[in-house]
C-alpha positions as CSV (number, residue, x, y, z in Angstrom):
1,M,16.8,51.3,99.5
2,H,15.9,50.0,103.0
3,R,19.3,50.5,104.8
4,R,19.2,54.1,103.5
5,Y,15.9,54.3,105.0
6,L,16.9,53.2,108.4
7,M,19.9,55.9,107.9
8,I,17.4,58.8,107.3
9,V,14.9,56.9,110.3
10,A,18.2,57.0,112.5
11,A,19.9,60.1,111.6
12,L,16.2,62.0,112.4
13,A,15.9,60.4,115.6
14,V,19.1,61.4,116.6
15,S,18.8,64.5,115.5
16,T,15.4,65.2,117.5
17,A,17.1,63.9,120.5
18,A,20.0,66.0,120.4
19,C,17.0,68.9,120.2
20,E,15.7,67.8,123.9
21,K,17.8,69.5,126.8
22,H,19.3,67.5,129.2
23,R,16.9,67.4,132.4
24,N,17.4,65.6,135.3
25,N,14.3,66.3,137.1
26,S,13.4,62.8,138.3
27,S,12.1,61.6,141.5
28,W,14.3,58.9,140.8
29,S,17.7,60.4,140.7
30,T,20.2,60.4,143.3
31,E,23.2,62.3,143.6
32,A,24.6,59.8,146.0
33,P,28.5,59.4,145.5
34,V,29.5,56.1,143.4
35,V,32.9,54.5,143.7
36,E,34.2,54.3,139.8
37,T,34.5,50.7,139.0
38,A,34.7,49.4,135.4
39,L,33.1,46.2,134.4
40,V,36.7,45.2,132.5
41,P,39.5,46.5,134.5
42,G,40.8,49.0,132.5
43,A,37.8,50.5,131.1
44,T,35.9,53.4,132.0
45,P,32.5,52.7,133.5
46,S,29.7,54.9,131.6
47,R,26.7,55.1,133.5
48,G,24.4,56.8,130.4
49,V,23.1,60.2,130.0
50,G,19.5,60.1,131.9
51,P,17.4,60.0,134.8
52,I,19.6,57.5,137.0
53,T,22.4,58.8,138.1
54,Y,22.9,55.8,140.7
55,F,21.6,52.7,141.2
56,D,21.9,50.0,143.7
57,V,21.1,46.9,142.4
58,N,20.7,45.4,145.8
59,T,17.4,47.1,145.8
60,I,15.7,44.8,143.2
61,P,14.6,41.4,145.1
62,A,15.7,38.6,142.5
63,S,11.6,37.7,142.4
64,R,11.2,40.8,139.9
65,A,12.8,39.0,137.5
66,T,9.6,37.2,136.2
67,E,7.7,40.4,135.8
68,G,10.9,41.9,133.7
69,E,10.7,38.5,132.3
70,Q,6.8,39.2,130.9
71,L,7.7,42.9,129.8
72,F,11.1,41.6,128.0
73,K,8.7,39.6,126.1
74,T,5.9,42.4,125.3
75,R,8.2,45.3,124.6
76,C,11.5,44.3,124.0
77,S,11.8,40.6,121.8
78,A,10.3,42.7,118.8
79,C,13.8,43.9,118.4
80,H,16.2,41.6,120.9
81,K,16.6,38.2,122.2
82,I,18.7,37.1,124.6
83,E,21.2,34.6,122.9
84,E,21.6,36.2,119.6
85,R,22.0,39.3,117.4
86,Y,18.4,40.3,115.9
87,I,17.4,43.8,115.1
88,G,19.3,44.9,118.2
89,P,22.0,43.3,119.8
90,A,21.8,40.2,121.7
91,L,21.1,40.6,125.5
92,S,23.2,38.1,126.9
93,G,26.0,39.4,129.6
94,V,25.0,42.7,129.2
95,T,24.8,43.2,133.4
96,K,28.6,42.4,132.8
97,R,29.1,44.1,130.4
98,R,27.5,47.7,131.4
99,Q,26.6,49.8,134.4
100,P,23.2,49.2,136.0
101,E,22.7,53.0,135.4
102,W,23.8,52.9,131.5
103,I,20.8,49.7,131.1
104,L,18.2,51.4,133.0
105,N,18.9,54.9,131.2
106,M,19.2,53.3,127.6
107,I,15.6,51.3,128.6
108,L,14.1,54.6,129.7
109,K,15.6,57.3,127.7
110,P,16.9,55.9,124.6
111,E,16.5,59.0,122.5
112,L,18.8,60.9,125.1
113,M,21.3,58.2,125.5
114,L,21.8,57.9,121.4
115,A,22.0,61.8,121.2
116,Q,24.7,61.9,124.1
117,D,26.6,59.0,125.0
118,P,29.4,57.3,123.3
119,V,28.5,54.1,123.7
120,A,25.0,53.8,122.4
121,M,26.1,56.2,119.5
122,E,28.2,53.1,118.6
123,L,25.5,50.9,119.1
124,L,23.5,52.7,116.5
125,A,26.0,52.7,114.0
126,K,26.4,49.1,114.5
127,F,22.9,48.0,114.2
128,L,21.5,50.9,112.1
129,T,18.4,51.0,114.2
130,P,17.7,53.3,116.8
131,M,16.2,51.7,120.0
132,A,12.4,52.8,120.4
133,N,11.0,54.3,123.8
134,Q,9.0,51.6,125.2
135,N,7.8,54.5,127.7
136,M,8.5,52.1,130.6
137,T,8.4,53.3,134.1
138,Q,11.5,52.9,136.4
139,H,10.0,50.1,138.3
140,E,9.2,48.3,134.6
141,A,12.6,48.9,134.0
142,E,14.3,47.7,137.0
143,S,12.2,44.5,136.7
144,V,13.7,44.0,132.8
145,Y,17.2,44.7,134.6
146,A,16.3,42.0,137.2
147,Y,15.8,39.6,134.8
148,F,19.2,40.5,132.7
149,R,20.9,39.5,135.8
150,E,18.9,36.6,136.8
151,H,19.7,35.5,133.2
152,D,23.5,36.8,133.5
153,K,24.3,35.0,136.8
154,S,24.7,31.7,135.4
155,L,27.4,33.1,133.0
156,P,31.3,33.1,133.7
157,D,32.4,36.7,135.3
158,L,34.9,38.8,133.1
159,P,38.5,37.9,133.3
160,A,40.5,40.3,135.8
161,D,42.9,41.1,132.9
162,G,39.9,42.5,130.7
163,S,40.7,40.3,127.9
164,A,36.4,39.2,127.6
165,D,35.4,39.8,123.7
166,T,32.6,41.6,125.5
167,A,30.9,42.2,122.0
168,A,30.9,38.9,120.7
169,P,27.3,38.5,120.9
170,E,27.0,41.8,119.0
171,E,29.3,40.6,116.2
172,E,27.1,38.3,115.0
173,T,25.2,37.9,111.6
174,P,22.1,39.7,112.4
175,K,18.5,38.0,112.1
176,G,15.9,39.7,111.5
177,P,12.8,39.3,110.0
178,P,12.5,38.8,106.3
179,G,14.1,41.0,103.9
180,T,15.9,43.1,106.5
181,N,19.5,41.9,106.0
């Protein structure tokens, strides 16, 4: 019964988000040319759908990771853990698996991403729980990204042949509040 309820809620969230017209009237957006490079060779990079069309990761100082860690603890940790699957996917290595624009768009506009981005749709199908919009500002989302990036610096880079199992953390048995598994 619980899964049926989650499926209904997920379907409603996706259909509601689909009704929102795709707008890009954000002052954060830029149409700067982007060199299309995949994080995994041979894969097509996804920048997601939302207000961020280009983002230069070099504009975020590493010092923002501390702010991002606090934001993660207060706004994200109810559903996400860094090293293990919980209600949502484990986030360790996310900056090595996803483009920065994709990560920022998922934080800022999860409804739009779940309605229009194929990767986000796959994650919804796998986890059966739509990501809640935490109404973060771009500054806050960038700080969370800085936290992820600082964590991921200690992880090995993906192999040049593209053979990395980038979905491994998401494949584990979910760990969530009692009665939700």
